C-alpha positions in Angstrom: 8.1 4.0 29.1 8.5 0.4 30.6 8.8 -2.8 29.1 6.1 -4.5 31.1 4.6 -7.6 29.2 5.8 -10.6 26.9 4.7 -10.2 23.6 3.1 -13.6 23.8 0.5 -12.5 26.1 -0.9 -10.4 23.2 -0.3 -13.0 20.3 -1.7 -16.5 19.6 1.1 -19.3 20.3 4.5 -19.2 18.8 8.0 -20.6 19.7 9.8 -18.2 20.8 12.7 -19.7 19.0 10.5 -18.5 16.2 10.2 -14.7 17.3 14.0 -14.7 17.7 14.9 -16.1 14.3 12.6 -13.8 12.6 14.3 -10.6 14.6 10.8 -9.5 15.9 10.7 -8.3 19.9 9.6 -10.5 22.3 8.4 -7.5 24.8 5.6 -5.2 24.7 5.4 -1.4 25.6 2.8 1.1 25.7 2.6 2.9 22.4 5.6 5.4 22.5 4.1 9.0 21.6 8.0 10.0 21.2 10.0 10.0 18.0 11.2 6.2 17.6 14.4 6.9 15.7 17.8 6.4 16.7 17.8 9.6 19.2 14.1 9.1 21.2 12.7 12.1 21.8 9.5 14.1 22.8 7.2 14.2 19.6 6.3 17.8 18.8 2.7 16.7 18.1 2.3 14.7 21.0 -0.2 17.3 22.4 -2.0 17.0 18.8 -1.9 12.8 19.2 -3.3 13.1 23.1 -5.9 15.9 21.9 -6.8 13.7 19.0 -7.4 10.6 21.2 -9.4 12.2 23.7 -11.6 13.8 21.3 -11.8 10.1 19.4 -13.2 9.0 22.8 -15.4 11.7 23.4 -17.5 11.0 20.4 -18.6 7.6 22.4 -17.4 4.1 22.8 -14.9 2.8 19.8 -16.5 0.0 17.8 -14.1 -2.7 17.5 -13.8 -5.2 14.8 -15.8 -8.6 15.5 -12.6 -10.9 14.8 -8.8 -9.9 14.9 -7.2 -8.3 12.2 -3.9 -8.3 10.5 -2.7 -5.6 8.8 0.4 -5.6 6.5 1.5 -3.0 3.6 4.1 -2.4 1.0 5.2 -5.6 0.5 6.8 -4.3 -2.8 7.3 -7.6 -4.5 8.9 -9.4 -1.3 7.1 -12.9 -0.7 9.7 -13.9 2.1 8.7 -10.9 3.7 4.7 -11.5 3.8 5.5 -15.0 5.0 7.9 -14.0 8.0 5.5 -11.3 9.3 2.3 -13.9 9.0 4.7 -16.1 10.6 5.4 -13.8 13.1 1.9 -12.9 14.0 1.0 -16.6 14.5 -1.4 -16.5 11.2 0.9 -19.2 9.2 3.2 -21.8 9.7 5.6 -23.0 7.0 6.3 -26.7 6.5 8.9 -25.9 3.5 11.8 -23.4 1.7 9.1 -22.9 -1.1 7.1 -19.6 -0.9 3.8 -21.1 -1.2 4.9 -24.2 1.2 2.9 -23.1 4.5 -0.6 -23.6 6.1 -3.1 -21.7 8.2 -3.2 -21.7 11.8 -6.6 -21.5 14.0 -5.7 -17.8 14.1 -5.0 -17.6 10.3 -8.3 -18.9 9.9 -10.2 -17.1 12.2 -8.7 -13.4 11.7 -8.9 -11.1 8.5 -5.6 -10.1 6.7 -5.7 -6.9 5.4 -3.0 -6.0 2.6 -2.9 -2.4 2.5 -1.5 -1.9 -1.0 1.6 -1.6 -2.8 2.2 -5.4 -3.5 4.5 -4.5 -6.6 7.7 -2.9 -7.8 11.1 -2.8 -6.4 11.7 -6.6 -5.8 13.0 -9.4 -5.8 10.0 -11.2 -7.4 6.8 -9.6 -8.2 5.5 -13.0 -9.4 6.4 -14.7 -6.7 4.7 -12.3 -4.1 1.6 -12.6 -6.2 2.1 -16.2 -6.0 2.1 -16.4 -2.1 -1.0 -13.9 -2.2 -2.7 -16.4 -4.2 -2.1 -19.3 -2.1 -3.1 -17.8 1.1 -6.2 -16.8 -0.5 -7.1 -20.5 -1.8 -6.2 -21.8 1.2 -9.1 -19.7 2.6 -7.7 -16.9 4.5 -10.2 -14.0 4.7 -8.0 -11.3 2.8 -8.7 -7.7 2.2 -6.8 -6.6 -1.0 -6.4 -2.8 -1.1 -5.1 -1.0 -4.1 -1.7 1.1 -3.4 -0.3 3.8 -5.7 2.3 1.4 -7.4 -0.7 -1.3 -8.1 -2.3 1.5 -9.6 -0.2 2.6 -11.7 0.9 -0.5 -13.4 -3.3 -0.7 -14.2 -3.7 2.3 -15.7 -0.2 2.3 -17.3 -1.1 -1.0 -19.0 -4.8 0.1 -19.9 -3.4 3.3 -21.8 -1.5 0.4 -24.0 -5.2 -0.5 -25.7 -7.5 2.7 -25.0 -7.5 5.5 -27.7 -4.5 7.5 -26.9 -4.8 11.4 -26.1 -3.1 14.0 -24.4 -4.5 13.1 -21.1 -3.5 9.4 -21.2 -0.5 9.0 -24.0 2.1 9.7 -20.9 0.6 6.7 -18.5 3.0 3.9 -19.5 6.1 5.9 -19.1 5.0 7.2 -16.1 5.3 3.9 -14.1 9.2 4.7 -14.4 11.9 2.1 -14.0 10.0 0.7 -11.1 7.8 -1.7 -13.5 11.0 -2.5 -15.0 11.5 -5.7 -12.8 8.4 -7.0 -13.7 8.1 -6.5 -17.0 11.4 -8.8 -17.0 10.0 -11.4 -15.6 6.5 -11.8 -17.4 9.0 -11.5 -20.4 11.3 -14.3 -19.0 8.4 -16.1 -17.9 5.7 -16.0 -20.4 6.8 -14.4 -23.4 8.3 -16.7 -26.3 11.1 -14.6 -28.2 10.8 -16.7 -31.4 7.6 -15.9 -31.8 5.5 -13.1 -30.0 8.2 -10.8 -31.7 7.0 -11.6 -35.2 3.7 -9.9 -35.1 5.2 -6.5 -33.5 6.5 -3.6 -35.5 9.9 -2.1 -35.8 12.0 -0.7 -32.9 10.7 3.0 -33.6 7.2 2.0 -33.9 7.3 0.0 -31.1 8.8 2.7 -28.9 6.3 5.5 -30.5 3.5 2.8 -29.1 4.5 3.4 -25.1 5.7 7.0 -24.9 4.0 10.5 -25.6 4.7 12.1 -28.9 5.7 15.4 -29.9 2.7 17.3 -29.6 1.8 16.0 -25.7 4.3 18.5 -24.1 1.9 21.2 -25.3 -1.8 19.8 -25.4 -1.4 18.1 -21.5 -1.4 21.4 -19.6 -4.4 22.6 -21.4 -6.0 19.4 -20.7 -4.7 18.7 -17.5 -6.0 22.2 -16.1 -9.6 21.0 -15.2 -8.2 18.1 -13.0 -4.7 19.7 -11.8 -3.8 22.7 -10.3 -1.2 24.7 -11.5 1.8 23.6 -9.6 0.6 19.6 -9.8 0.6 20.1 -13.8 4.0 21.7 -13.5 5.2 18.9 -11.3 3.7 16.1 -13.5 5.2 17.8 -16.4 9.0 17.6 -14.8 8.5 14.3 -13.7 7.2 13.0 -17.5 10.2 14.8 -19.0 12.6 13.0 -16.6 11.2 9.5 -17.1 10.8 10.0 -21.2 14.4 11.3 -21.5 15.7 7.7 -19.3 13.0 5.2 -20.8 15.2 3.9 -23.2 18.2 4.0 -21.1 16.2 1.7 -18.2 15.2 -0.7 -20.8 18.5 -1.5 -22.0 19.3 -2.0 -18.3 17.0 -4.7 -17.8 18.4 -6.1 -21.1 15.5 -5.1 -23.1 14.8 -3.7 -27.0 12.2 -1.7 -27.5 10.2 -4.5 -29.3 11.2 -7.0 -26.7 9.7 -4.0 -24.0 6.3 -3.9 -25.7 6.4 -7.6 -25.7 6.6 -8.0 -22.6 4.0 -4.9 -21.6 1.4 -6.7 -23.8 2.1 -10.0 -21.9 1.6 -8.5 -18.9 -1.7 -6.7 -19.9 -3.0 -10.3 -21.1 -2.0 -11.6 -17.4 -3.1 -8.9 -15.4 -6.2 -7.2 -17.5 -7.7 -9.7 -19.7 -10.9 -11.2 -17.2 -9.0 -14.8 -17.9 -5.5 -13.7 -17.1 -3.5 -15.7 -14.6 -3.5 -12.8 -12.4 -6.9 -11.1 -13.1 -7.5 -11.8 -9.9 -5.5 -9.3 -8.7 -7.0 -6.3 -10.0 -10.5 -7.8 -9.7 -10.5 -8.1 -6.0 -8.9 -5.0 -5.0 -10.4 -2.3 -3.0 -9.8 1.4 -2.8 -11.0 1.4 1.1 -12.1 -1.0 4.1 -13.8 -0.2 7.3 -14.1 -2.4 10.4 -15.8 -0.2 13.0 -14.0 2.7 14.0 -11.2 2.0 12.1 -10.9 2.7 8.3 -8.0 1.3 6.4 -6.6 2.6 3.1 -3.4 2.6 1.6 -2.2 6.6 1.7 -5.4 8.9 3.0 -8.2 11.1 2.8 -9.6 14.3 1.7 -12.5 16.3 2.6 -14.8 15.3 -0.7 -13.8 11.6 0.0 -14.7 11.9 4.0 -18.0 13.5 2.7 -18.6 11.1 0.0 -17.8 7.6 2.9 -20.0 9.8 5.6 -23.0 10.0 2.9 -23.0 7.0 0.9 -20.8 4.4 2.7 -17.7 2.3 2.0 -19.2 0.3 -0.3 -20.2 3.0 -2.5 -16.8 4.5 -2.6 -15.4 1.0 -4.0 -18.1 0.4 -6.1 -17.3 4.0 -7.7 -13.3 2.7 -7.6 -14.1 -0.3 -10.0 -16.3 1.8 -12.3 -14.0 4.9 -12.8 -10.6 3.3 -12.9 -11.7 1.7 -15.9 -12.3 4.7 -18.0 -9.9 7.8 -18.3 -6.9 6.3 -16.6 -5.5 9.9 -16.0 -8.6 11.5 -15.1 -9.3 8.5 -12.7 -6.0 9.0 -11.2 -6.2 12.7 -10.5 -9.5 12.7 -8.4 -10.7 12.3 -5.2 -10.9 8.0 -5.2 -7.3 7.7 -6.5 -6.4 10.5 -3.9 -7.1 7.5 -0.8 -3.8 5.6 -2.7 -1.4 8.6 -3.7 -1.7 11.5 -1.2 0.9 12.5 1.3 -1.0 15.7 2.7 1.3 17.6 0.5 0.1 20.9 -1.3 -0.4 19.4 -4.4 -2.7 16.5 -2.9 -6.4 16.8 -2.1 -7.0 18.5 1.1 -8.1 17.0 4.5 -9.3 19.7 6.6 -10.8 20.2 10.1 -14.1 19.7 8.2 -13.4 16.2 6.7 -12.4 15.2 9.7 -15.3 16.2 11.3 -17.5 14.5 8.4 -15.4 11.0 9.1 -16.5 11.3 13.0 -19.9 11.6 11.9 -19.6 8.3 10.2 -17.8 6.7 13.1 -14.6 6.3 12.3 -11.8 7.5 14.8 -8.6 6.2 13.1 -7.2 5.6 9.7 -4.8 2.6 9.4 -2.5 3.1 6.3 0.6 2.3 4.4 2.5 4.5 1.7 4.9 6.3 4.2 7.3 3.9 5.4 9.3 4.0 8.8 12.5 2.9 10.1 11.4 1.9 13.7 8.1 0.7 13.2 4.8 1.6 13.3 3.9 5.5 13.8 0.9 7.0 15.5 0.0 10.6 14.0 -2.6 13.4 14.1 -3.6 14.8 10.7 -6.1 18.0 11.9 -7.3 15.5 14.7 -7.9 12.7 12.7 -5.8 9.6 14.1 -3.5 7.9 11.5 -1.6 4.9 12.2 1.0 4.5 9.5 1.5 1.2 9.7 4.4 0.7 6.5 7.6 -1.0 8.3 9.8 -1.0 5.2 9.3 -4.6 4.7 11.0 -5.1 1.0 14.4 -5.9 0.7 15.3 -3.2 -1.9 13.9 -0.4 0.5 15.6 -1.9 3.5 18.8 -2.1 1.4 18.8 1.5 -0.1 17.7 2.8 3.0 20.4 1.5 5.3 18.2 -1.4 7.1 19.6 -4.9 7.3 17.8 -8.3 6.8 14.6 -9.4 5.5 11.4 -6.8 6.7 9.3 -8.6 9.3 6.3 -6.8 10.9 2.6 -6.5 11.2 -0.1 -4.6 13.1 -2.6 -6.5 14.9 -6.0 -5.0 16.1 -7.9 -7.2 18.6 -11.7 -6.8 19.2 -10.9 -6.2 23.0 -9.5 -2.7 21.8 -5.8 -3.7 22.1 -3.6 -2.9 18.9 -0.2 -3.9 19.0 2.6 -3.2 16.5 5.5 -5.5 15.9 8.3 -4.9 13.7 11.8 -6.5 13.6 13.3 -2.6 13.2 11.9 -1.6 16.9 13.3 -3.4 20.5 9.9 -3.7 21.8 6.1 -4.3 20.3 4.2 -1.4 20.7 0.8 -1.6 22.3 -2.1 1.0 21.8 -5.1 1.2 23.7 -6.9 4.6 23.7 -8.2 4.5 27.2 -4.9 3.4 28.6 -2.8 6.0 26.3 -5.3 8.8 28.0 -4.9 7.2 31.5 -1.2 6.7 31.2 -1.3 10.8 30.5 -3.5 11.4 33.6 -6.4 12.3 31.0 -8.5 9.4 32.1 -9.2 8.3 35.5 
């Protein structure tokens, strides 16, 4: 592997000082097909990767996007990391220290920015991040907002507060766990008047009962869920909910909530995000499950065989229409299905499978690579293969909460840029060089293409 190009040749003009200040690399290397952790070694899946690249090339020419795409994902309530990442790729310039003090560059006006899901949870501020995203969209940026599992859990949890509660959805609010508490705290502090909002609420015990599943739920849920989950998944869900329910009151207290205050915050959150006229209603209204640009499929997590067949038969627009329609019905049934699998799969035994048959369906639909978030990496973007389908794992651990808990320093900065000429550039402050992927060049590098 050689360091051979200044990264500035691959990006719009950015001052070298800015690159240094942001901690991102100023040199570029061919995409390493090795493990890029602290001790580089040949990746056990390198033959699979090369085979997958060769197979994708054999299907015919790649269809690259008409304009550059900037992919950022898993921001998890860290607006500063979003802005630094967009500065690093030359999409915005900042004119102040505020989180909405920025303007688009000529590149920012000409590119498409795909936000790969999981905007919320963790911190430092959910609402600050959403305000920055809103400002970006109001400036006229071409933004595609994909759903992440954390985003979707919030939507379904808030919906479960008002739909008729049954054995399949009574646990959806508690299922959000302690990660939603910071958002509810922000909403309470900004939007709830404690002198008036609590007057119309019942007592502490009644408010708790409106948020947690009842005593009969543990017996009823396994039978009701059996039509939608396999036995292993049902047992995993039961273990998860038992743990989250037992700690629910503790987590509320840790964030300074009584049960009445927490319920008031949840109702205010619902008004802000779910009510069509709410201040943050745009967040879920503009959200998609999947996005395609030429040979590239963008999702938060991954695909399964059923989704691959649906995409091949009906196309992306059909999937997004089903996403919007079905997510507004039964929260649990939707979250267990193949569309929600797009935002939560990690290709585990409990997830819907992607087999060679599904990969063939995607290839028939012209899709050669899946670009995803969801699996956070500590050494920049990673390239993997799942049953022959190339996956570009582009969650580079941007949010400060995850970085602190996982031993990474500083504020996360990084993005993936897909150029119309077929070059894909992965930038992260956690890898010493930008990574350059080009399918022809990769094959030539390994002697598989003349």
